[in-house]
Each structure stands twice: as structure tokens, then as C-alpha cells.
C-alpha positions as CSV (number, residue, x, y, z in Angstrom):
1,X,10.9,-2.8,22.4
2,X,13.5,-1.4,20.1
3,X,15.5,-4.6,20.0
4,X,12.3,-6.6,19.3
5,X,11.3,-4.4,16.5
6,X,14.7,-4.6,14.9
7,X,14.8,-8.4,15.2
8,X,11.4,-9.0,13.7
9,X,11.9,-6.6,10.8
10,X,12.8,-9.5,8.4
11,X,9.6,-11.3,9.4
12,X,7.5,-8.1,8.7
13,X,9.3,-7.8,5.4
14,X,8.3,-11.3,4.4
15,X,4.7,-10.7,5.7
16,X,4.5,-7.7,3.3
17,X,5.2,-10.0,0.4
18,X,2.3,-12.3,1.3
19,X,-0.3,-10.5,-0.9
20,X,2.0,-10.5,-3.9
21,X,2.7,-14.2,-3.4
22,X,-1.0,-15.0,-3.1
23,X,-1.6,-13.0,-6.3
24,X,1.1,-14.9,-8.2
25,X,-0.2,-18.2,-6.9
26,X,-3.7,-17.4,-8.0
27,X,-2.5,-16.3,-11.4
28,X,-0.7,-19.6,-11.7
29,X,-3.9,-21.4,-10.8
30,X,-5.8,-19.4,-13.5
31,X,-3.4,-20.4,-16.2
32,X,-3.2,-24.0,-15.1
33,X,-5.8,-26.1,-13.3
34,X,-7.7,-23.5,-11.2
35,X,-9.5,-21.1,-13.6
36,X,-11.8,-19.9,-10.8
37,X,-8.8,-18.8,-8.6
38,X,-9.4,-15.1,-9.4
39,X,-13.1,-15.2,-10.0
40,X,-15.1,-14.7,-13.2
41,X,-13.0,-11.7,-14.2
42,X,-9.4,-12.4,-13.2
43,X,-7.9,-9.2,-14.5
44,X,-10.4,-7.0,-12.7
45,X,-10.0,-9.0,-9.5
46,X,-6.2,-8.6,-9.7
47,X,-6.5,-4.9,-10.3
48,X,-8.9,-4.5,-7.3
49,X,-6.6,-6.7,-5.1
50,X,-3.4,-4.8,-5.9
51,X,-5.2,-1.4,-5.6
52,X,-6.6,-2.3,-2.2
53,X,-3.1,-3.4,-0.9
54,X,-1.6,-0.1,-2.2
55,X,-4.1,1.8,-0.1
56,X,-3.5,-0.5,2.9
57,X,0.2,0.0,2.8
58,X,-0.2,3.7,2.3
59,X,-2.3,3.8,5.4
60,X,0.2,1.7,7.3
61,X,3.0,4.0,6.2
62,X,1.2,7.1,7.3
63,X,0.3,5.5,10.6
64,X,3.9,4.8,11.6
65,X,4.6,8.4,12.8
66,X,1.4,8.9,14.8
67,X,1.8,5.5,16.5
68,X,5.5,6.1,17.2
69,X,4.8,9.5,18.7
70,X,1.7,8.6,20.6
71,X,3.2,5.5,22.2
72,X,6.8,6.7,22.4
73,X,8.2,3.8,20.3
74,X,11.0,5.5,18.3
75,X,12.1,2.2,16.7
76,X,9.0,2.2,14.5
77,X,10.6,4.8,12.4
78,X,12.8,2.1,10.9
79,X,9.7,0.6,9.3
80,X,8.4,3.7,7.6
81,X,10.7,3.5,4.5
82,X,10.0,-0.2,4.1
83,X,6.2,0.3,4.2
84,X,6.5,3.2,1.8
85,X,8.4,1.1,-0.7
86,X,5.9,-1.7,-0.5
87,X,3.2,0.9,-1.2
88,X,5.0,1.8,-4.4
89,X,5.6,-1.9,-5.2
90,X,1.8,-2.7,-5.1
91,X,1.0,0.5,-7.0
92,X,3.4,-0.6,-9.7
93,X,1.8,-4.0,-9.9
94,X,-1.6,-2.3,-10.0
95,X,-0.7,0.0,-12.9
96,X,1.2,-2.7,-14.7
97,X,-1.9,-4.9,-14.6
98,X,-3.9,-2.1,-16.1
99,X,-1.4,-1.3,-18.8
100,X,-0.1,-4.7,-19.8
101,X,-2.8,-7.1,-19.1
102,X,-6.0,-5.1,-19.3
103,X,-5.1,-2.9,-22.3
104,X,-2.1,-4.8,-23.8
105,X,0.0,-1.6,-24.1
106,X,-2.5,0.1,-26.4
107,X,-1.3,3.6,-25.5
108,X,-3.8,5.5,-27.6
109,X,-6.8,3.6,-26.1
110,X,-5.3,4.1,-22.6
111,X,-5.0,7.8,-23.2
112,X,-8.6,7.9,-24.2
113,X,-9.6,6.1,-21.0
114,X,-7.6,8.6,-18.9
115,X,-9.4,11.5,-20.6
116,X,-12.8,9.9,-20.5
117,X,-12.9,8.5,-16.9
118,X,-12.0,10.8,-14.0
119,X,-11.3,7.8,-11.7
120,X,-8.6,6.6,-14.1
121,X,-7.1,10.1,-14.3
122,X,-7.0,10.2,-10.5
123,X,-5.5,6.8,-10.3
124,X,-2.7,7.8,-12.6
125,X,-2.2,11.1,-10.7
126,X,-1.8,9.1,-7.5
127,X,0.8,6.9,-9.2
128,X,2.7,9.9,-10.5
129,X,2.8,11.4,-7.0
130,X,4.2,8.2,-5.6
131,X,7.1,8.0,-8.1
132,X,9.3,10.9,-6.7
133,X,8.6,9.7,-3.2
134,X,10.0,6.2,-4.0
135,X,13.0,7.6,-6.0
136,X,14.0,9.9,-3.1
137,X,13.5,7.4,-0.3
138,X,17.2,6.9,0.3
139,X,19.4,8.6,2.8
140,X,21.5,10.0,0.0
141,X,18.4,11.8,-1.4
142,X,17.8,13.4,2.0
143,X,21.4,14.7,2.0
144,X,21.2,16.0,-1.6
145,X,17.8,17.7,-1.2
146,X,18.3,18.9,2.4
147,X,16.1,17.8,5.2
148,X,13.6,20.7,4.8
149,X,13.1,20.3,1.1
150,X,12.9,16.5,1.4
151,X,10.2,16.8,4.0
152,X,8.2,19.2,1.9
153,X,8.5,16.8,-1.1
154,X,7.3,13.8,1.0
155,X,4.2,15.6,2.1
156,X,2.9,14.6,-1.3
157,X,2.0,11.3,0.3
158,X,-1.0,12.9,1.9
159,X,-2.2,14.2,-1.5
160,X,-1.6,10.7,-2.9
161,X,-3.7,9.2,-0.1
162,X,-6.6,11.4,-0.8
163,X,-6.5,11.1,-4.6
164,X,-6.0,7.3,-4.3
165,X,-9.0,7.0,-2.1
166,X,-11.2,9.1,-4.3
167,X,-10.0,7.0,-7.3
168,X,-11.3,3.9,-5.4
169,X,-14.5,5.7,-4.5
170,X,-15.3,6.7,-8.0
171,X,-14.2,3.3,-9.4
172,X,-16.7,1.3,-7.3
173,X,-19.5,3.8,-7.8
174,X,-22.1,2.0,-5.6
175,X,-20.4,0.1,-2.9
176,X,-18.9,3.1,-1.2
177,X,-18.6,1.9,2.4
178,X,-15.0,0.7,2.3
179,X,-13.7,3.7,0.2
180,X,-15.3,6.0,2.7
181,X,-13.6,4.1,5.6
182,X,-10.2,4.5,3.9
183,X,-11.0,8.2,3.4
184,X,-11.8,8.6,7.0
185,X,-8.6,6.9,8.1
186,X,-6.5,9.2,5.9
187,X,-8.3,12.3,7.1
188,X,-7.6,11.2,10.8
189,X,-3.9,10.6,10.0
190,X,-3.7,14.0,8.2
191,X,-5.5,15.6,11.1
192,X,-3.0,14.2,13.5
193,X,-0.1,15.8,11.6
194,X,-1.9,19.1,11.3
195,X,-2.6,19.1,15.1
196,X,1.0,18.4,15.9
197,X,2.2,21.1,13.5
198,X,-0.2,23.9,14.6
199,X,-1.3,23.0,18.1
200,X,1.2,20.8,19.8
201,X,2.5,17.2,20.3
202,X,0.1,14.4,21.2
203,X,1.6,11.8,23.5
204,X,0.0,8.8,25.3
205,X,3.4,7.8,26.7
206,X,6.7,9.5,26.8
207,X,9.5,7.8,24.8
208,X,11.7,5.5,26.8
209,X,15.4,6.5,26.9
210,X,18.0,3.9,26.4
211,X,20.5,3.1,29.1
212,X,23.4,4.8,27.2
213,X,21.4,8.0,26.7
214,X,20.3,7.9,30.3
215,X,24.0,7.7,31.5
216,X,25.0,10.5,29.1
217,X,22.2,12.7,30.3
218,X,23.0,12.1,34.0
219,X,26.7,13.0,33.4
220,X,25.8,16.4,31.7
221,X,24.9,19.6,33.5
222,X,21.3,20.7,33.2
223,X,20.4,23.0,30.3
224,X,17.3,24.8,29.0
225,X,15.0,22.7,26.9
226,X,15.5,23.5,23.2
227,X,12.6,25.0,21.3
228,X,10.7,22.9,18.7
229,X,11.7,23.0,15.1
230,X,14.7,22.0,12.9
231,X,17.2,24.0,15.1
232,X,15.6,22.9,18.3
233,X,16.0,19.2,17.7
234,X,12.3,18.3,17.6
235,X,11.3,15.3,15.6
């Protein structure tokens, strides 16, 4: 499974670019020979499209660890950073559409919108929360910050998930089904992490050991199992 996941990672990367490619294609159509490509209000449709994909990639990013631990597929950890950066990419496109296309860089008017509308304020808050997570997503950042501080910083992603979903809920006002579904998904994912932190690990299948690790384990004398936590080697 580990080898398969490693080999298909470039394919998954290209698949993550499909929404951006579709958006670019539709914008090309709007400016050329397909004015209906993005509906009656192209700017609003593009903002909704990129906002939804931001939430989807955020959910996928948060689901990596639960799926990895429930199914014992450690190789999924290699995808978490990639999905997280795609979350930030679509968030940047979403915010750029609002700033550059919707408001034409009218900073004063945008400031008024942020103050006037709570959903806009929450959207901007969500984007601000994602910025340090993207900037510290490298291995060098983990070394500089230290594992514990880096982990605490990256827990902001759960706050971003909630604020982003509430932003979506308040923006749509009436059609609340899908925002509530996203909110439920994020609550379940957060609940999984809280359960593991305060109750204990959840596993549907134990992680499979590689042949090399199995040989090394067999050649070593038995030793007590380390306790959980940073010094115990857990997670």
C-alpha cells in the first residue's frame, strides 16, 4: 500500500489541480465565446466555487490523520502537507477573486464590507488563520519551531475549519443544508482528535510493519512498550 500511495502521488497532485483548471477554462469561455460558462453572475459563481473547494480540501486534509490511524496506512501522512497547501491555494484564489475582481482593490470599500458583514469578517479571519499554517508547512519550520510548538500552531486548522464553515453558513443564509453538512464533518474530525487525545487511540486495523522493520524487530531483545507522548514515540 505504501508503494502504491507513493507512486500515485503525482496523479493525485494533478487531480487536485482539476478544479482550478476548470475555473480557468470557464473564465476563458466567459471572456470569449461562452458567456454562460459561469452562470448569470460569473464573479459570484467563481467565489462560491473556490470557497467550496477550500472547504473540501480542508476537510480532506483533516481526514488524513483519522483515516491513516483507523486503517493503519502510515503512507497517507505523505499527502497531508500537499492537501493542506492546496487548501491554501484555493483560499488564495477565493480571496483574490473577492479583492481584485469583485471590489477592484477598493480597500476602503472592502474595509466597510468587513465591518458591516459578519460573514465577510469570518471569511477573512479564516484566511488569516491559514496563512501561518502554509508558511510553516516545511520541515525547516518544524525544526526551527520545535515539534511541540509547531503542533500547537497547526491546531489552528480546526479553528479555521469552524470559522470557514460558519462563514459559508452565514453567506448562503437560506440554503443551509450543505454548510451544516460541512460543519458536521468538521465536528466529527475534531471529535476524533479529542477522543484520541483524552480517551485513547481508535484503530480498525493495526499498521502493517515493513519487512525491514520486521527483521530489525526480530533481531532485538524484547523491551517494555514505551508510554504514549513525545518521549514515548507515539504518533
